[in-house]
N, C-alpha and C positions, 0 to 999 in steps of 0.2 A: 646406144640403148637397144635392148632386145625388143621384139614386137610385143612380148608379154609385159615388159616394163612400161612401154608406151601406153598399152591398154590400161594398166594400173594407174598411170599418171592422169590419163583422160577421165577414167572413172572417178578418181578422187576429186578432180576439178568439177565434174557434173554434180557430185554429191554436195560439195561446198556451195555451189550456186543454188541448188534446190533447198538446202538448209537455210541459206540467207533469205530466200524468197518465201519460206514457210510453206510446208506441205499441207497445212491445215485446210486450205481452200479446196483441196482435192478429196480429202477423206473425213477427218475428224470434225471440221466445222465448214460444211459446204455453204456457199453463199446463195441466197435466193433473192429474186426480184419480187417485191410486193406490188401487185397490179390491181388497180380499181378503174374499170371502164364503166362510167355512168352514162346517163342519158345526155348530160350536158358537158362532160369533161372526162379527161384521161389523167390518171395520177399514177406515178411510179415512185417507189422508195426502196432503199437498200441499207442494210445494217452490216457492220463487221463487229461481231460480238454484241456489245450494248451501245456501240457508237453509230450514229446515223451518218452515213457517208454519201448518200445520194438521195435527192428529192426533186421531182419534176412534175409540172402541171401544164396541161394544154386544154383549152376550151374547144368544144365541138361547135362550129358555126351554127347559129340558130336556123339559118336558111336551108340547111341540108338535113336537119334532125329528123324530118318526116320521111326522108328517102333512105330506106334500109341499105340499098346497094351503095349509095354515095357515102353513107356513114361508115360502112365496112371498109371501103377503099381508103377513106380518110384515116380511120383507126390504124390500118396496116402501115400506111405511109408515115403517119405521125409517130407510131411506136419505133419504127426503124430510125427516124431522125432523132427522137428523144433519147434512145439508147446510145446513139453515137455522140450526140452533143453533150449528154450528161455524164459520159465516161463511166457508165455502169459496167460492172464485171459479171461475167457468166451469162447463161441463157436460161437457167432454171427459174420457173415462174410459179408462185402461189397466187391464186386468184379466187374470185367468188362472183355470184350474182345475187341480187335481192329483188324483192317485189312479189306480190301475190300471184302474178301471172307466170312467174318464172321459177319460183321455188316455194315449197311448203315446209314449214318447220313446226313440229308437234312436240309437246312436252307431256309426259305421263309417267306413272310409276308402275313397276312390276315387282313381283317377289324376287328378292336377291338370291334365293336358292336356285333360280333358273340360270343355266349357263350353256354355252356352246350352241348347238342347233336348236335346243328347246327355247333358249332366249331369243334367238334370231326368228324362229317361227312365231313366237308370241308378239314380237315387235312388228312383224309383217302383217299379222292379223289386225293389230291396232292401227297401223298406218293405212290399211285399206279402208278403215272407218273414218280416220281423221282427215285424209286428203281427198281432193277432187280429181287428182291425177291418177291415170291408170298405171299401176305398178308394172304391168307387162311392157309398157312402152316408156318406162322411166328408169332412171338410176336412183338408188336409195342407199342410205347408210345411217348408222346410229351410234351414239355414245352412251355409256352406262356409268353412273356414279352412285355408289352405295351411300344411302342417307344415314348420318350418324344417329345412333340410338334407335334404329328401326330395322325391320326385316325386309324393307323394300329398297329398291334402287330407282333413281331418277333416270329416265330415258329421254334423250333428245333425238328424235327421229326426223330425217330429212328426205324429201322426195323432189326430184326435178325432172321434167320431161327430157328424153334423150336428145331431141332436136335442139333444145336450148344449150345443153352441155356441149354437144358435138359442134354446134355453130361457134361457140366461144373457143373451143379447142382448135377448130379450123382456122379461125382468125389469128390465134397465137402462132400456130405453125407456119402460116403464110408470112408472119412477121419474123420468122426464123427463131422462134422461142420454143422452149421445152416445157409443156405443162407438167407440174409435179403434184399439185394439190388443188382441190376445188372445195373450199370450206364455206362456212356460214359466218355472218358478221359477228355473232355473239362470241365465238371462239377467237376471232381476230382481236376483238376488244380485250378478251381475257389475256392474250399475249402481251398487250400493252400494259395492262394493270399489274401483271407479274413483275415487270421491270421498273415501273414507276411507283407502285405501291401507294397510290393516293387514296385508296378506299380502305377504311378500317375493317378488320376481319369480321366484326360483329355488325357492321353497317349494311343496310340494304339500299342500293343505289340503282337508278335507272339512267342509262346513257341514251339520250334521245338524239339520234342522228337525223337532222333535217336535210334531205337532199332535194334535187330538182323536182322529182316526181314521187319519191317514196320517203316516208319517215319511219325509221325503225326504232322501236323501244326495247332495249335489251336490259333485262333485270339481273342484278348481281347481288350475291351475299358475300361480302368481302371481295376477294379476287375470283370467286367461282361463278361462272355463268350458269344461270338457272332457267331463263325463259326469254323468248323473243316474240314480239308482236309487231307486225308491219302494217302501216296505213298507206294506202295508195294515194297519198296527198303530199305535196311539197311546195317549194318556192314557186314553181311554174304555175300552180293553181291560183296563187295570189295575183300573178301577172295576168292570167286569163280572166280573172274576175274584173279587172280594170278595162277590159276591151269592149264593154258595153257602152252605148251612147250616154253622154253626160250633159246635163243642163247647166250651161254657164251664162254669164251676163250677155254674151254675144250670141246665144242660141245653143243648139245641139252641137256636140263635139264628140268625135270618136277617136280615142288614142290609138296610135300604132303600137306594135309589140315593143319597139325600142323605147317609146315614150313611157309606156306602162312599166317596163322594167326599170327605167331610170327613176320613176316616182317611187317604186317599191324600195329601191336601194337607198334613195335619198331620205324618205320619210318613214319607211318600215310599216308596221301595223299601227294604223291611226285609230285612236279611241274616240268614242262618241262625244266625249267632253272637250275634244280639241276644237278650237274656234280659230281657224286660219284659212287663208286661200293658198292653193297650190298652183304654181306656175302663173300666179297673178290673177287667174279668173275661175279656178275650179274650187268650189267650197269643200273643205275637208270633210264636212258631214256627208257629202255624196260618196266620197272615197271610202269613208268608214262604213256606209250602208252597203256599198258594193262588196266590201270585204267580209261583211257579217256572215253570209251563208257558209263561206269557207271556215271562218273562225269557229262558228257554232258546231259545225260538223267535226272539225279537228278536235275540239275539246271533248265532244261526245265520244269520239273514238279513243282518245287518251284516257278518259275516265273509265271507259269500258275495259281497257287493257289493265289499268291499275286495279280495278275491282276484281278482275279475274285472277291476277297474281295474288292479291291479298286473301282471296277466298281459297286458292289452292294451297298456299303456304302458311296461312295464318300469321303473316308477318307484314308490318307496315313499312312503306317506302320512306326512307329518311331524306334522301337527296336526289335531285335531278341534275345530271350533267348534260349541258347542251353542247353538241358538236356537229360537224358537217358544215357545208358551205352556207346553208340557210340559217345556221345558228347566229350569224352576224347581223341578222335582220333587226333593225332598231325596234325597240318596244316588245320584242318577243318574250323576254323574261317577265316583264310586267303583265303582259297579256296572259301568260300561263299561270302566274301566281294568283290571279283572280279566281281561278277555278281549281287549281291543284295545290294541295297543302304543303308538300315537301319543299325544302330549301332549294332554290334554283341557282346553279353555278355554271359559268362558261368554262368548258373543259379546255384549259390551255396546256396541252400535252408537252409542247416544245420546251417549256422551262424545266421540265423534269428529265429531259434527254441530254445525253452527251453528244455534241455535234462535232463532226469533222467533215464539213462540206466545202466545196469550191466556193470562192468569194461570190460569184454571180448567183449561185443557188442560195447562199446564206442571206443575201440582201432581200430576196423575194419570199423568204420562208415565213415571215410574220403574216404576210397577206394570204398565202395559200395554205397555211398550217391547218386550219379547221377542215379543209377539204381532204387532207392527207390521212385522216385517222385510219381508215380501213386499209389503205395501201401500206401504212406503217405496220399495222397488225399482221397483214399478209406476209410482209418481209420477215417477220419474226416467227412465222408459223413452222415450227420444227416438229411438234408433237402430232399435229394433224389428227385431231380427235374425229373429224369428219372429212371424208374425201370422196366426192361424187364422180371422180374421173372414171372413164370406161376401164374395165378390168385389164384389157390388153395394154393400155398405157401405163397402168400401175406396175404390171409385170415388166414391161420394157424398161421403165426407170429403175426398178429394183435390180434387174439383171445388169443394167448399165453401171449401177453403183457398185455391185459385187465385182464386176469386171475391172472397174477403176481401182477398187481397193486391192484386188489381186495384182494388178499391174504395178501399182505403187509398192506393194509388198515385195514383188519380185525385184523391182529396181533397188529397193533398200537392201534386200538380201544380197543381190549381186554386188552393190557398192560396198557392203560390209565385207564380202569375200575379197573384193579387190583391195580394200584397206588392210585386211588381215594378211593377204598375200604380200602386200608392199612391206609390211612390218617384218614378216618372216624373211622375205628376200633380203632386206637390209641386215637382218641378223645373220643370215647365211654368209653374206658378203663380208661382214665383220669377222665371222669365224674363219673364213678362207684367208683373210689377211693375217689373222693370228697364227694360223697353221703355217702360212708361207714364211712368216718372220721367225717361226720357232722350230723349223725342221731340224736344224743342227742340234737342237737341244732335246728332241723327242726321244732318241735312243737311250741316252743315259738317264733321262728324267721321266720315269714311268708315270708320275702323277700328271704330266702334261697330256697323256693319252685321254684323259677325261674330256678334253676339248673335242677330240674326234668323236667320242660317244655322243656328246651334245650335238655335234654337227649332224650325225646320223639321225638323231631324234628329230631335229628340225626338218631334215630332208623328208622323213616319213610324214610329218605334218603337212609339208608342202604337197607331197604326192596325194595325201588324203584330200586336201582342199582342191587339188586339180580334178580328182575323180568326182568329187561332189559337184564342182562347177560344170564339168563336161556332161554329167548325167542329168543335171537340172535342165529341163526343157518344158515345152508346152504340155500341159496335162489337163484332162477334163476336170470339171468341178464335181468331184466324186460325191460330195454330200448332196449336191443338187440332183445328180443322176439317180442315186439310190432313193431319194425322196420322191422323185418323179415316178420311178417304177412302182414304189409303194402306193402312190396316189392313183396310178392308172390301172392296177390289177383289179378286174371286176370280181364280183362274188362268183363262186363256183370254180375258181382257178387257184391252184396251189403250186408255187414254184419249189422245185426240189434242189436245183443247183444252178449256179451261174459261173461262167468262166470267161476269160478274156484272151483274145488273140492280139498280141502286140507285134507280130512279125512284120506288118506293113508300117512304113514310116509315114504314110499319108493319113491313115485312119485306123482306129482301134475297133475291133469287132467284139461284140458281146454275145455269148452263147447262153441260152436259157433252156432249161429242161423243167417240165412240170406236168401236172395232171389236171384233167377237168373232172370235177366230182359232182357237177350239177346234173339234174335230170334231163337237161336239154343238150347233153354232150354230143348226142348222135348227130345233131344239126351243126355242131361246132359254134353255136352262137357265142358263148363266152370267149372262145379263142379268137373268133372274128372281131369281136368288140375290142379285145385286148390289142390286136394287131392294128386296128384302125386308130386306137388311141395313141399307140407308139408312133405311127406314121405322122400323126398331126402334132406330136410333141416337138418343141424346138430342140430337144436333147438327142433325138434319134432320127436316122434315115435308113433307106434301103432295108426295110423289114422283110424277112423271108422265112417261110415255113420249111424246115428241113425234113420233118417226119411227123406222122400222125397215126397212132395205133390204138384201136379200141379193144378193150378187154371185155369180152362178152360175159365172163363169169362175174366180174366185180361191178360191171356197169361203168367203170372209169375209162378215161381215154388219156393216153400219154402222148406228149408232143415234144418236139424240139424246134426252136426257131433261133434266128440270129439277126442282128441289126448293127449298123454302124453308129458309133457315138459321135455326136456333133460337138466340136469344141474349137 
C-alpha cells in the first residue's frame, strides 16, 4: 500500500469511530452539568436530550457550615469526588445562587418600542432604583418578553455583587470545572416545565421551593416565568426555633441541634390542636408555641408576595407546587392551606422524566428528588435568558465553542476528502485493470478509447482533490477578525484600504491605511486609541505605525499601520 492509501484507510477508520460515538456532544448538543450549591447540600444533575443520565447529592456537615473556608474546601473536594463517582460527562457547568444577600431580581414593564442601547439604558436606570446593590461593583443582566396585546414588554432584571459571582466561579475552577452560565431559579424552573408540561398554558402557578435558609416563590403563567420573590427563611429557621429552653415534667430542657432537627423531621409543623408528648416528656403545645413566630412571619411574607403578583398582573394564583428539600416537612401543606387559598400540590418532577441512571443513583432518587429541582433545571439551561458571568468568561467560552466547531468541521471535511479520494483511487485502479486487460483490443476498437478519456477525467479530479487538500491549512477566523476591527475603530478614523501579507509561514500581517478626520487629529488621539485597542484585542499583536502625515490644508491626517493576526 502507498503512504497515501494508508492515510486514507486510517482517516476512514477514525471517521467511522467518531460517527459511532456521535459527534453531537461536541457541537450540536453539548452536555452541561447542572449544579446547585446550597447552604446545606450540593446537588449535581445531567441530561442527554430529555433523558436524565446523572444525579448526585451530598450534604454539607452541619459542624462546618459556619466556617466559610472549611465549606469552600469541602465543596471543592466533594465536587471532584462526585463527578468521578457519578461518571458525569464533560466539564461545562450551569449554576446559580439565590438569597436576598446574594442576588436581586426585579420585574417591571417598559415600552416595547425601546431596543438596543435605549432599552439597556432604561433597564439600568430602573435597576438602580430597584436594587440595594451598587451597579458599579456588581454584574447585571436582563431578559425582555413582549406582553401579548400590549405595547409594553416585561423585564426581568438581575443584579449580583461581583465578589459573590467571582467567589462561585473561583470555587468551580478549583474543582476543574468550566462555568458557562449563571442564571436565576425562575428560568431554571421554566426549563423543567417546558419538558414536563405539567402546568396548563392558562394556569397561574407558584413554585414554592423551601430550602434550608431561603424560600423562593416563582410565579408562572403556563410555562412562562413572570416573577420571583425570595424570603430569607427556610427549614433551618424551624430547627433554630426549637433550641430555646423547654419546660418538661423533669424541669427545663434545651435541645441540641441534632435533637431539634430530628424532631422537625419526625413531627414537622405541629398545630396548636395537637395533644401529644414528644420524646416522652415534651408537650406538643410548647413545640407549637416555639414554631409560631416562624410560621406567622412565613405566612405574612408569602401573602405579601401573592398580593404583589396579583396587583401587578391582575391575575389570581390557581395552584402552589411545593418543591425543595423542605417541601417534605410533615404538615407543611396543611399549614399553608389555612392561610393561602390556591390548591397545594407536591411537585413530583421525577415521574414526568425519562430516566437513564446507574442503579445506585436510581435507588436513591426518590429520597433526594425534591432537592434536585434547581440542579435539574440548570442542566437543561440551553437558552440562558440570564447570564451573570463576567464578560471575559462569556467571551472565552464563546471562542472555545467556535474553535471546537471549526476543529470538528475541518476533521469532517478532511475525512470527506479522504473518503472521496478512496473512492476515486478505487475507480482509477479499476480503470487501470480494464486498460491492462484490453490493450490488445484498443487499436482496432476505437470505442474502447473512451475508457482512456474517463481515466483522464478521474485523474484530473484526483489532482484537484490533492490541491484542495494540500492548500487547506490553518486560517484565521476572518469573520471574527473583520468584526473585531469594526468594533475597535473609534470615532474620527476612516479606513481607506486593508491588505494582507501572507509571505511568512508563521504569521499573517495585516496592513491598514486610513485618515483621521476628527478635530483632535494633531494630537493623534483617535489613532493612539485605535492602536491601544488593537494591542489589547485577542485577535492582533505587534501593532506598529508605518507612517503619519498631516495635511495642513484639509486638516486631515493620513496614516499607515500594520499588525500580526493571531490565530
